[in-house]
C-alpha positions in Angstrom: 212.0 122.3 149.0 213.2 120.9 152.3 211.1 121.8 155.3 213.8 123.9 157.1 214.0 126.1 154.0 210.2 126.5 153.9 210.3 127.6 157.5 213.1 130.1 156.7 211.1 131.3 153.7 208.0 131.8 155.9 210.0 133.5 158.6 211.6 135.9 156.1 208.2 137.0 154.6 206.6 137.4 158.1 209.6 139.4 159.4 209.8 141.6 156.4 206.2 142.8 156.9 206.5 142.9 160.7 204.1 140.2 161.7 203.8 139.9 165.5 204.2 137.0 167.9 205.3 134.5 165.3 205.4 130.9 166.7 206.4 127.7 165.0 204.5 124.5 166.2 205.9 121.1 165.5 202.8 119.0 164.9 204.5 115.9 163.5 202.9 112.9 165.2 199.7 114.9 165.9 198.4 115.2 162.4 199.2 113.9 158.9 198.2 117.2 157.3 201.5 119.0 157.9 204.7 118.8 159.9 204.8 122.4 161.2 202.3 125.2 161.7 203.4 128.8 161.9 201.0 131.2 163.7 201.5 135.0 163.3 199.5 138.1 164.1 198.8 141.0 161.9 197.5 144.4 163.1 194.6 144.8 160.6 192.8 143.0 157.8 195.1 144.9 155.3 198.2 143.9 157.2 197.1 140.2 157.4 196.5 140.2 153.6 199.8 141.9 152.9 201.7 139.4 154.9 200.0 136.5 153.2 200.6 138.1 149.8 204.3 138.5 150.5 204.5 134.9 151.7 202.8 133.7 148.5 205.1 135.8 146.4 208.2 134.4 148.2 206.9 130.8 147.8 206.3 131.2 144.1 209.7 132.7 143.5 211.2 129.7 145.3 209.4 127.3 143.0 207.0 126.2 145.8 203.6 127.8 145.1 201.1 127.2 147.9 198.8 124.2 147.7 196.0 126.5 148.8 195.2 129.8 150.3 192.1 130.5 152.4 190.6 133.7 153.9 192.2 136.3 151.7 188.9 138.1 151.1 188.2 138.9 154.7 191.7 139.3 156.1 190.8 138.3 159.6 192.6 134.9 159.2 194.5 133.8 156.2 195.9 130.3 155.9 198.7 129.6 153.4 199.4 125.9 152.8 203.0 125.2 151.8 202.7 121.4 152.2 205.0 120.6 155.1 204.4 124.0 156.6 201.0 125.6 157.1 201.0 129.3 157.9 198.2 131.0 159.8 198.2 134.8 159.8 195.5 136.2 162.1 194.3 139.4 163.6 194.8 139.4 167.3 191.1 138.9 168.2 190.8 135.8 166.0 194.1 134.4 167.4 192.9 134.9 171.0 189.6 133.3 170.2 190.8 130.2 168.4 194.0 129.7 170.4 195.7 127.4 167.9 198.7 126.9 170.1 196.5 125.5 172.9 194.3 123.5 170.4 197.4 121.5 169.2 198.6 121.0 172.8 202.2 121.7 171.9 204.7 124.3 173.0 206.1 126.4 170.2 209.3 124.8 168.9 210.5 128.3 168.0 209.5 132.0 168.4 210.5 133.8 165.3 209.6 137.3 166.5 209.0 138.3 170.0 205.5 139.1 171.3 204.4 142.7 171.1 
């Protein structure tokens, strides 16, 4: 699946379950792991897991099952690897602590949902 469609798929799943402060980071040229990272906030461990589950469901229906999923048990931070797009769904305290946007030193290429 082309990268823009993967980003749209991720945005749809995140929007449907009302993820907060969704940001898309273009990390091409910074890492060979992926081209884009999407960072989103969930309000609780249950919310984070639900968002991740919906994203996984959408990806499978689109014929693009994730390469891997990490952190589902705890729900503080779930990573869903869709190859060219890696999605990080985090509770606010984890997101504020790890500051992935700052870590990659790149401005978000898009804001999918406004900050709450």
